Backbone as CSV, one residue per row, in Angstrom:
resi,resn,N_x,N_y,N_z,CA_x,CA_y,CA_z,C_x,C_y,C_z
1,MET,112.606,152.670,-52.074,112.227,153.904,-52.605,111.170,153.951,-50.989
2,LEU,110.701,155.502,-50.508,109.424,155.841,-50.176,109.769,156.926,-49.938
3,ALA,108.361,157.282,-49.830,107.504,159.218,-49.927,107.652,159.687,-48.417
4,VAL,107.870,160.571,-48.185,108.139,161.394,-46.998,106.825,163.139,-47.399
5,THR,105.767,162.576,-46.290,104.963,164.195,-46.353,104.911,164.539,-45.231
6,ALA,104.244,166.137,-45.450,104.319,167.176,-43.986,102.520,166.562,-43.428
7,THR,102.321,165.812,-43.755,100.759,165.437,-43.238,100.840,164.422,-42.260
8,ARG,99.627,164.069,-41.033,99.914,163.094,-40.284,99.330,161.932,-40.911
9,PRO,100.219,161.084,-39.938,99.903,160.004,-40.472,98.616,159.057,-40.593
10,ALA,97.556,159.789,-39.944,95.940,159.288,-40.146,95.365,159.883,-41.762
11,GLU,96.276,161.252,-42.079,96.069,161.738,-43.391,96.512,160.417,-44.332
12,ASN,97.605,160.424,-44.223,98.705,159.254,-45.122,97.555,157.869,-45.186
13,ARG,97.178,157.295,-44.061,96.507,156.086,-44.016,95.311,156.368,-45.106
14,GLN,94.672,157.329,-44.873,93.213,157.740,-45.567,93.709,158.120,-47.032
15,ALA,95.049,158.747,-47.338,95.608,158.597,-48.814,95.526,157.224,-49.420
16,ILE,96.447,156.388,-48.716,96.404,155.373,-49.235,95.297,154.573,-49.299
17,GLU,94.262,154.265,-48.553,92.894,154.101,-48.561,92.031,154.616,-50.020
18,ARG,92.484,155.631,-50.438,91.998,156.367,-51.595,92.716,155.814,-52.794
19,LEU,93.988,155.737,-52.730,95.187,155.346,-53.766,95.177,153.864,-53.942
20,GLY,95.125,152.934,-53.078,95.105,151.839,-52.989,96.576,151.628,-52.543
21,THR,97.276,150.272,-52.852,98.652,150.130,-51.629,99.413,150.750,-53.034
22,LEU,100.519,151.231,-52.082,101.515,151.956,-52.995,102.689,151.122,-52.838
23,PRO,103.682,151.520,-53.877,104.946,150.656,-53.801,106.262,151.037,-53.015
24,PHE,105.816,151.664,-52.055,106.812,152.315,-51.512,106.131,152.613,-49.941
25,PRO,106.939,152.516,-48.676,106.489,153.756,-47.932,105.925,155.059,-47.809
26,LEU,105.179,155.081,-46.904,104.909,156.560,-46.727,105.076,157.156,-45.465
27,LEU,105.989,158.072,-45.189,106.117,158.499,-43.811,105.487,159.775,-43.730
28,SER,105.418,160.407,-42.455,105.219,161.717,-41.821,106.599,162.548,-41.498
29,ASP,106.553,163.696,-41.669,107.733,164.606,-41.508,107.216,165.546,-40.730
30,LEU,106.574,165.464,-39.122,106.119,166.266,-38.569,107.086,166.777,-37.677
31,ASN,108.202,166.883,-37.784,108.888,167.374,-36.716,109.703,168.633,-37.405
32,GLN,108.955,169.954,-37.228,109.100,171.108,-37.906,109.808,170.853,-39.539
33,LEU,109.007,169.986,-40.257,109.484,169.686,-41.543,111.282,169.402,-41.635
34,GLU,111.387,168.547,-40.728,113.015,168.471,-40.764,113.566,167.878,-41.957
35,VAL,112.966,166.760,-42.319,113.493,165.643,-43.548,113.442,166.841,-45.027
36,HIS,112.273,167.684,-44.595,111.982,168.648,-46.005,113.191,169.055,-46.037
37,ARG,113.188,170.207,-45.211,114.187,170.998,-44.912,115.810,170.692,-45.098
38,GLN,115.837,169.215,-45.040,117.602,168.703,-45.123,117.727,168.465,-46.553
39,TYR,116.548,168.063,-47.272,116.397,167.791,-48.800,116.227,169.059,-49.441
40,GLY,116.053,170.370,-48.803,115.851,171.691,-49.798,114.424,171.482,-50.095
41,ALA,113.361,170.910,-49.803,111.841,170.514,-49.936,110.903,171.699,-49.386
42,CYS,111.872,172.998,-49.485,110.781,173.689,-48.354,110.753,174.742,-49.214
43,ASP,109.847,175.953,-48.750,109.875,177.271,-49.540,111.131,177.955,-49.225
44,GLU,110.920,179.244,-49.067,112.464,180.050,-49.187,112.281,180.211,-47.944
45,GLN,111.245,180.573,-46.784,111.416,180.686,-45.471,111.100,179.496,-44.787
46,GLY,111.280,178.269,-45.426,111.249,177.201,-44.473,110.077,176.517,-43.471
47,THR,108.884,177.093,-44.272,107.866,177.204,-43.593,106.875,176.203,-44.014
48,HIS,106.818,176.184,-45.475,106.028,175.203,-46.111,106.690,174.165,-47.029
49,PRO,106.067,173.143,-47.170,106.783,171.929,-47.746,106.492,172.318,-49.282
50,ARG,107.746,171.767,-50.257,107.523,171.767,-51.764,107.245,170.060,-52.200
51,GLU,106.669,169.984,-52.928,106.615,168.597,-53.537,107.912,168.335,-54.350
52,ALA,108.772,167.111,-54.095,110.030,166.842,-54.492,110.070,165.236,-54.752
53,VAL,111.038,165.005,-55.587,111.761,163.589,-55.698,113.161,163.545,-55.332
54,VAL,113.166,162.795,-54.595,115.184,163.003,-54.331,115.437,161.771,-54.171
55,ILE,116.299,160.983,-54.741,116.729,159.845,-54.808,118.350,159.827,-54.232
56,VAL,118.572,159.276,-53.091,119.795,158.979,-52.167,119.967,157.511,-52.527
57,ASP,121.588,157.525,-52.874,121.968,156.366,-53.062,122.309,155.152,-51.743
58,ARG,122.792,154.051,-51.584,123.223,153.659,-50.365,124.353,154.216,-49.633
59,ALA,124.912,154.972,-50.445,126.159,155.717,-49.655,125.746,156.887,-48.805
60,GLY,124.383,157.198,-49.425,124.114,158.752,-48.597,124.081,159.700,-49.830
61,LEU,124.338,159.658,-51.001,124.737,160.756,-51.587,123.544,160.700,-52.719
62,ILE,123.155,162.080,-52.691,122.167,162.616,-53.471,122.439,161.946,-54.990
63,ARG,121.551,161.300,-56.044,121.786,161.112,-57.089,120.798,161.816,-57.926
64,PHE,119.737,162.304,-57.413,118.911,162.597,-58.389,117.797,163.546,-57.629
65,VAL,117.413,164.831,-58.159,116.411,165.575,-57.366,115.497,166.252,-58.455
66,HIS,114.370,166.496,-58.216,113.454,167.147,-59.029,112.317,167.915,-57.980
67,TYR,112.199,169.230,-57.954,111.219,169.818,-57.191,110.342,170.404,-58.301
68,ALA,109.122,170.491,-57.411,107.589,171.330,-58.044,108.331,172.494,-58.248
69,PRO,107.353,173.547,-58.810,106.113,173.167,-59.270,106.054,172.395,-60.506
70,GLU,107.162,172.040,-61.019,107.115,171.701,-62.700,106.334,169.940,-62.131
71,THR,106.104,169.072,-63.357,105.560,168.039,-62.866,106.505,166.956,-62.284
72,LEU,105.752,166.037,-61.315,106.582,165.111,-60.680,106.832,163.858,-60.983
73,GLY,106.267,163.708,-62.447,106.435,162.371,-63.078,105.703,161.345,-62.341
74,THR,106.174,160.129,-62.627,105.150,159.062,-62.128,106.261,158.019,-61.149
75,SER,105.494,157.488,-60.609,106.386,156.118,-59.545,107.117,155.319,-60.772
76,ASP,106.536,154.890,-61.799,107.488,154.158,-62.864,108.706,155.118,-63.183
77,GLN,108.607,156.290,-63.669,109.662,157.094,-63.801,110.926,156.958,-62.751
78,TRP,110.170,157.364,-61.531,111.017,157.404,-60.427,111.821,155.935,-60.105
79,ALA,110.911,155.007,-60.363,112.044,153.746,-60.194,112.931,153.306,-61.217
80,ARG,112.954,153.991,-62.419,113.350,154.051,-63.409,114.686,154.834,-62.888
81,GLU,114.844,155.829,-62.724,115.625,156.662,-62.118,116.459,155.914,-60.746
82,LEU,116.022,155.326,-60.113,116.478,154.525,-58.758,117.110,153.659,-59.368
83,ALA,116.749,152.709,-60.416,117.545,151.522,-60.779,118.495,152.044,-61.445
84,GLN,118.745,153.268,-61.769,120.386,153.792,-62.524,121.062,153.853,-61.455
85,VAL,120.785,154.353,-60.262,121.609,154.601,-59.009,121.994,153.252,-58.522
86,ARG,121.565,152.321,-58.556,121.777,151.016,-57.615,123.147,150.116,-58.458
């Protein structure tokens, strides 16, 4: 499990300092939102990221997708979803 943000690594470090240790890596998608676009996690124009939870299995198949504006749930819920994919 990992998280991808549209913020700079320094901002991610600040978020981790505020939140405490996360149970997954926090990565930055600063290359024109390339990762966000690949998983449909951008607005219709492809210029602004959307919050999303995407679970991809080891074969690279998407097994679960949840996009904002609905609630994203918790990391415990994501972990349960991930456990079902394994």
